[in-house]
BAMIVEX-441083 format. One line per 3 residues: number of its first residue (from 1); for each residue y, z negated, x negated of C-alpha. Coordinates in Angstrom, 3 decimals. Example, Ala and Ser with C-alpha at 12.3 -4.5 7.8 and 13.67 -1.06 7.14 Angstrom:
1) -4.500/-7.800/-12.300; -1.060/-7.140/-13.670
This chain:
1) -22.295/-12.881/0.737; -24.039/-10.947/3.488; -26.136/-7.949/2.560
4) -24.044/-4.865/1.964; -24.290/-2.036/4.469; -23.618/0.660/1.903
7) -25.185/1.965/-1.276; -24.172/0.825/-4.740; -23.305/4.156/-6.256
10) -23.734/4.742/-9.976; -23.547/7.493/-12.540; -19.930/8.567/-11.914
13) -18.928/11.723/-13.837; -16.547/11.256/-16.749; -13.882/13.793/-15.729
16) -12.530/12.043/-12.645; -9.319/10.486/-11.419; -10.795/7.132/-12.321
19) -11.629/8.056/-15.903; -8.246/9.734/-16.353; -6.407/6.675/-15.042
22) -8.373/4.350/-17.295; -7.462/6.606/-20.226; -3.755/6.134/-19.504
25) -4.092/2.434/-18.651; -3.142/2.668/-15.001; -4.826/1.786/-11.719
28) -5.616/4.630/-9.339; -6.276/3.541/-5.784; -6.507/4.565/-2.177
31) -6.320/3.005/1.263; -9.577/3.172/3.185; -11.043/2.856/6.661
34) -13.788/0.273/6.643; -15.924/2.020/9.249; -16.177/5.108/7.032
37) -17.947/3.281/4.196; -21.257/4.095/5.878; -20.540/7.827/5.447
40) -22.222/8.846/2.205; -19.702/11.514/1.152; -16.821/9.124/1.824
43) -18.343/6.221/-0.103; -19.523/8.418/-2.979; -16.122/10.022/-3.478
46) -14.362/6.671/-3.210; -16.556/4.950/-5.790; -16.460/7.894/-8.198
49) -12.732/8.581/-8.169; -10.881/5.268/-7.762; -10.688/1.897/-9.493
52) -8.547/0.198/-6.841; -8.876/-0.004/-3.075; -6.845/-1.269/-0.131
55) -7.773/-1.540/3.545; -5.688/0.568/5.912; -6.070/-1.933/8.755
58) -8.799/-4.493/8.060; -6.439/-7.143/6.664; -3.690/-6.730/9.240
61) -3.011/-9.394/11.859; -4.612/-7.710/14.873; -7.906/-7.355/12.995
64) -8.132/-10.461/10.853; -6.420/-12.947/13.210; -7.302/-11.679/16.708
67) -7.135/-15.112/18.359; -4.769/-17.990/17.707; -7.404/-20.435/16.559
70) -9.864/-18.131/14.806; -9.978/-15.531/12.065; -12.323/-12.565/11.673
73) -12.815/-11.460/8.071; -15.868/-9.295/8.698; -14.171/-5.912/8.215
76) -12.063/-7.012/5.268; -15.090/-8.645/3.633; -16.806/-5.236/3.620
79) -13.895/-3.757/1.675; -13.975/-6.574/-0.854; -17.758/-6.350/-1.190
82) -17.626/-2.580/-1.760; -14.979/-3.067/-4.432; -16.986/-5.793/-6.163
85) -20.069/-3.579/-6.143; -18.206/-0.724/-7.810; -15.944/-2.580/-10.246
88) -12.758/-1.869/-8.288; -9.686/-4.043/-7.841; -8.500/-4.922/-4.319
91) -4.917/-4.853/-3.034; -4.320/-6.921/0.066; -2.279/-5.281/2.829
94) -0.427/-6.878/4.540; 0.421/-10.519/5.306; 3.740/-10.123/7.151
97) 4.640/-7.037/9.189; 6.275/-6.451/12.540; 3.578/-4.076/13.781
100) -0.128/-4.347/14.663; 0.270/-7.918/15.843; -2.206/-9.439/18.326
103) -1.187/-9.919/21.955; -1.619/-13.701/21.763; 1.207/-13.771/19.229
106) 3.674/-11.406/20.872; 3.176/-12.155/24.584; 4.357/-15.761/24.509
109) 7.758/-17.258/23.742; 7.664/-19.579/20.768; 10.084/-21.879/19.002
112) 11.138/-21.370/15.404; 9.035/-24.338/14.319; 5.915/-23.147/16.144
115) 6.209/-19.621/14.767; 6.780/-21.000/11.271; 3.615/-23.055/11.499
118) 1.617/-20.041/12.722; 2.904/-17.791/9.946; 2.343/-20.326/7.174
121) -1.196/-20.969/8.380; -1.927/-17.253/8.589; -0.703/-16.509/5.074
124) -2.452/-19.469/3.469; -5.705/-18.881/5.354; -5.950/-15.162/4.539
127) -4.849/-15.455/0.914; -7.002/-18.529/0.448; -10.064/-16.767/1.842
130) -9.711/-14.069/-0.828; -8.517/-16.267/-3.663; -9.767/-14.764/-6.907
133) -10.984/-11.603/-5.152; -7.734/-9.849/-4.178; -5.617/-9.332/-7.283
136) -2.386/-8.294/-5.517; -0.892/-8.741/-2.046; 1.741/-6.905/-0.064
139) 3.221/-10.173/1.130; 5.972/-8.692/3.292; 5.946/-5.102/4.503
142) 8.875/-2.939/5.676; 11.322/-5.731/6.455; 14.424/-3.549/6.057
145) 15.722/-1.391/8.889; 15.173/2.364/9.110; 18.501/3.094/10.804
148) 20.925/0.422/9.599; 19.939/1.010/6.002; 20.374/-2.016/3.797
151) 20.033/-4.475/6.687; 17.013/-6.501/7.641; 15.016/-5.251/10.583
154) 15.065/-7.241/13.839; 11.508/-8.589/14.134; 9.504/-11.467/15.517
157) 9.646/-13.025/12.046; 13.338/-12.567/11.309; 15.227/-13.136/14.562
160) 12.971/-12.509/17.590; 12.783/-15.583/17.542; 12.312/-15.705/13.773
163) 11.130/-18.618/11.683; 14.520/-20.263/11.468; 16.193/-18.323/8.663
166) 17.910/-15.377/10.373; 21.341/-16.584/9.252; 20.153/-16.816/5.669
169) 19.180/-13.201/5.185; 16.097/-12.809/3.031; 15.254/-16.529/3.057
172) 12.350/-15.972/5.428; 10.872/-13.428/3.016; 11.269/-15.906/0.201
175) 9.406/-18.532/2.197; 6.462/-16.157/2.670; 6.191/-15.545/-1.072
178) 6.074/-19.263/-1.750; 3.295/-19.746/0.811; 1.238/-16.903/-0.667
181) 1.697/-18.271/-4.182; 0.564/-21.724/-3.085; -2.623/-20.202/-1.642
184) -3.474/-18.209/-4.803; -1.265/-18.831/-7.859; -3.045/-16.068/-9.811
187) -2.499/-13.235/-7.322; 0.304/-10.735/-7.902; 2.776/-10.763/-5.018
190) 4.569/-7.601/-3.889; 7.259/-6.591/-1.446; 6.293/-3.187/0.054
193) 8.673/-0.673/1.656; 8.958/2.870/3.006; 11.873/5.187/2.310
196) 13.078/3.157/-0.667; 11.583/5.159/-3.530; 14.905/6.828/-4.366
199) 18.291/5.192/-4.867; 19.795/4.673/-1.407; 21.209/1.788/0.685
202) 17.726/0.485/1.479; 16.544/0.425/-2.129; 19.901/-1.097/-3.153
205) 19.312/-3.978/-0.729; 15.746/-4.481/-1.953; 16.920/-4.400/-5.556
208) 19.512/-7.078/-4.809; 16.847/-9.221/-3.117; 14.360/-8.895/-5.964
211) 17.005/-9.575/-8.596; 18.047/-12.702/-6.709; 14.434/-13.842/-6.320
214) 13.731/-13.376/-10.026; 16.915/-15.227/-10.972; 15.954/-18.216/-8.833
217) 12.268/-18.279/-9.732; 10.841/-17.052/-6.440; 7.234/-15.954/-7.181
220) 7.592/-12.197/-6.746; 5.721/-9.963/-9.187; 6.443/-6.476/-7.954
223) 7.568/-3.947/-5.399; 5.537/-1.268/-3.694; 7.106/2.101/-2.955
226) 5.107/3.893/-0.287; 6.079/7.463/-1.182; 5.126/9.222/2.031
229) 6.628/12.628/1.222; 7.389/14.765/4.284; 9.329/17.537/2.555
232) 8.548/19.648/-0.461; 11.672/18.739/-2.416; 11.759/14.985/-3.125
235) 14.557/13.806/-5.418; 12.440/13.186/-8.501; 15.427/12.258/-10.677
238) 16.570/9.581/-8.224; 13.035/8.209/-7.875; 12.858/7.924/-11.661
241) 16.214/6.156/-11.873; 15.164/3.766/-9.135; 11.892/2.951/-10.857
244) 13.756/2.372/-14.110; 16.065/-0.245/-12.615; 13.289/-2.119/-10.826
247) 10.981/-2.276/-13.828; 13.950/-3.423/-15.930; 13.950/-6.593/-13.801
250) 10.622/-7.482/-15.391; 8.510/-6.738/-12.315; 5.727/-4.263/-11.685
253) 6.018/-1.207/-9.483; 3.067/0.138/-7.512; 3.137/3.464/-5.714
256) 1.262/2.251/-2.668; 0.879/4.891/0.052; 1.488/8.307/-1.462
259) 0.805/11.472/0.476; 2.550/14.840/0.674; 2.488/16.337/4.164
262) 2.394/20.112/4.613; 2.889/22.421/7.542; -0.525/23.655/8.679
265) -1.843/26.280/11.071; -4.003/25.663/14.133; -7.047/25.294/11.865
268) -5.373/22.681/9.700; -4.802/25.023/6.767; -1.677/25.120/4.607
271) -0.400/28.164/2.735; -1.427/28.679/-0.902; 2.220/28.430/-1.912
274) 2.652/25.039/-0.232; -0.571/23.746/-1.786; 0.764/24.711/-5.206
277) 4.068/22.973/-4.516; 2.181/19.918/-3.262; 0.260/19.773/-6.514
280) 3.508/19.973/-8.463; 4.899/17.005/-6.483; 1.832/14.867/-7.211
283) 2.178/15.823/-10.883; 5.893/15.003/-10.979; 5.527/11.648/-9.247
286) 2.658/10.605/-11.503; 4.704/11.608/-14.526; 7.541/9.373/-13.344
289) 5.179/6.427/-13.047; 3.696/7.017/-16.491; 7.189/7.075/-17.953
292) 7.655/3.361/-17.244; 5.166/0.745/-18.522; 6.078/-1.439/-15.536
295) 4.604/1.145/-13.144; 1.015/0.009/-13.181; -0.682/1.605/-10.171
298) -0.702/4.771/-8.090; -2.336/4.647/-4.678; -2.675/7.276/-1.963
301) -2.855/6.537/1.765; -6.343/7.881/2.232; -7.973/10.463/0.020
304) -9.520/13.085/2.298; -7.756/15.224/4.877; -10.717/14.519/7.149
307) -9.296/11.028/7.772; -5.521/11.034/7.479; -2.716/9.601/9.566
310) -0.613/12.684/8.851; -0.364/14.781/11.986; -1.337/11.979/14.350
313) 2.197/10.569/14.605; 4.273/13.734/14.662; 5.111/16.456/17.146
316) 5.111/18.894/14.253; 1.883/20.407/13.031; 1.443/18.644/9.699
319) -1.573/17.812/7.610; -3.358/18.647/4.339; -1.516/15.765/2.681
322) -4.192/14.291/0.430; -6.239/14.998/-2.679; -9.466/16.184/-1.042
325) -9.849/18.539/1.891; -11.874/17.708/4.997; -15.070/18.759/3.207
328) -14.327/16.431/0.266; -13.519/19.338/-2.008; -10.846/18.543/-4.615
331) -7.562/20.352/-4.065; -4.920/21.530/-6.501; -3.181/18.187/-5.940
334) -6.289/16.384/-7.201; -6.411/18.481/-10.344; -2.698/17.977/-10.978
337) -2.925/14.214/-10.582; -6.093/13.908/-12.662; -4.729/16.026/-15.498
340) -1.439/14.133/-15.543; -3.138/10.748/-15.625; -5.373/11.974/-18.417
343) -2.431/12.146/-20.790; -1.522/9.242/-23.061; 1.365/7.106/-21.812
């Protein structure tokens, strides 16, 4: 492997998120931006606090498969190398999504057969490249619609033009899981979704799909619930009930993209009251996960407010969603999560 362009960081303190998570037998992870690994404070905090890592973008189509006949693993390889150097597990994100696709794929009309061949090759090439290095994959991401809840989203993969299974519902998703399993039989395979953490029409549809897949032997090992929280009153009871029914199917649940957005002022600061409520939400959600042995990982979407997607996609002034502030100082949410994970399951 090429020489690493970051330091191997050692001597992590004992009272960290990472040590707390290991105490309770759970993985604690975060999504990262590859280009920030050269920033010492970023890399130091990452290595000290987490035992699992996922690339925000480096494994998505537009980055890893920029041209039809060639792949570029350079950015993703840096993530995997950093993880290997710091004894961290790697989640792969994501093999099939309707966004962040390269122009060569979306600008031309293709037949079902041609698109099927492209998708199968992509999945098997990417998973095969990281065979034995990526322990879990988000195989299919956000396939269910945001408006027509419970229905599959209209996408290039499903029906625009799709890979030939639009009339068979989730059959195209099933096909993707089989391809990923063929490329790495040891990797855990997940379906990942937003807005499905509580019991609602979307999570009902996903539950029905997973139950069907398990009944018929489709190689699915888990579901990922993103848990982007945009209000300060999530339905904790419903989230717990939802997690209970999914883990009862014999699959794992990962919390994959957790953040808790707050209203902030022009300087990016939230009120002390909202920061306290945010901490309580992190504590409550972690407690739900620890309640079920099948919930095996908690991951945030980023870890420092310095680099967060919150606020960049909203007309409202939101921010301060993560565990560390923009100066890498731990917030109340960090302390709440660490202390909760430090308890025995």
